[in-house]
C-alpha positions as semicolon CSV with decimal commas, in nm:
position;residue;x (nm);y (nm);z (nm)
1;X;2,677;5,687;-2,242
2;X;2,842;5,347;-2,285
3;X;2,990;5,361;-1,933
4;X;2,651;5,453;-1,790
5;X;2,485;5,152;-1,953
6;X;2,765;4,924;-1,837
7;X;2,738;5,054;-1,481
8;X;2,361;5,015;-1,486
9;X;2,385;4,658;-1,616
10;X;2,643;4,571;-1,350
11;X;2,428;4,722;-1,074
12;X;2,122;4,527;-1,185
13;X;2,321;4,204;-1,203
14;X;2,450;4,255;-0,849
15;X;2,102;4,323;-0,716
16;X;1,951;4,016;-0,876
17;X;2,233;3,778;-0,779
18;X;2,107;3,698;-0,426
19;X;1,781;3,564;-0,566
20;X;1,972;3,294;-0,754
21;X;2,256;3,242;-0,507
22;X;2,170;2,881;-0,424
23;X;2,138;2,774;-0,789
24;X;1,819;2,585;-0,705
25;X;1,581;2,670;-0,987
26;X;1,341;2,458;-1,188
27;X;1,295;2,571;-1,547
28;X;0,950;2,644;-1,688
29;X;0,947;2,345;-1,925
30;X;1,013;2,105;-1,636
31;X;0,745;2,271;-1,425
32;X;0,495;2,243;-1,711
33;X;0,577;1,877;-1,770
34;X;0,547;1,784;-1,401
35;X;0,226;1,984;-1,363
36;X;0,066;1,812;-1,663
37;X;0,176;1,467;-1,544
38;X;0,055;1,515;-1,187
39;X;-0,271;1,685;-1,288
40;X;-0,349;1,384;-1,507
41;X;-0,297;1,168;-1,197
42;X;-0,552;1,374;-1,002
43;X;-0,318;1,603;-0,808
44;X;-0,358;1,978;-0,764
45;X;-0,003;2,114;-0,796
46;X;0,060;2,405;-0,559
47;X;0,435;2,470;-0,582
48;X;0,746;2,330;-0,752
49;X;1,099;2,404;-0,635
50;X;1,446;2,252;-0,634
51;X;1,598;2,136;-0,309
52;X;1,881;1,901;-0,214
53;X;1,953;1,835;-0,583
54;X;1,598;1,708;-0,635
55;X;1,268;1,861;-0,744
56;X;1,008;1,897;-0,468
57;X;0,644;1,931;-0,571
58;X;0,378;2,037;-0,321
59;X;0,044;1,880;-0,414
60;X;-0,311;1,828;-0,286
61;X;-0,519;1,520;-0,365
62;X;-0,850;1,429;-0,204
63;X;-0,800;1,708;0,051
64;X;-0,462;1,573;0,165
65;X;-0,138;1,768;0,115
66;X;0,186;1,596;0,022
67;X;0,538;1,661;-0,102
68;X;0,646;1,454;-0,399
69;X;1,013;1,431;-0,496
70;X;1,162;1,376;-0,842
71;X;1,513;1,341;-0,978
72;X;1,651;1,530;-1,279
73;X;1,495;1,270;-1,513
74;X;1,154;1,336;-1,350
75;X;1,147;0,992;-1,192
76;X;0,985;0,974;-0,845
77;X;1,228;0,926;-0,556
78;X;1,187;0,867;-0,184
79;X;1,287;1,152;0,044
80;X;1,292;1,172;0,422
81;X;1,090;1,495;0,430
82;X;0,788;1,365;0,236
83;X;0,462;1,467;0,399
84;X;0,252;1,179;0,270
């Protein structure tokens, strides 16, 4: 029984590992904080993800789409791929 549970846990861990292979994940608290901040500024937040060691936020404001970039302290930063 114990070996079966251990084997099952190991199998599940191996299957889920590729989804987190790049280590780029933004935690829920950070997403909530950024969403609240940007919504207060009039943005419609569509997606938040980590990339290149920064946080990229896809937003819409006044019908225009843009990518906003933030550092780990949630301070805005310039990035070459910004679509604004």
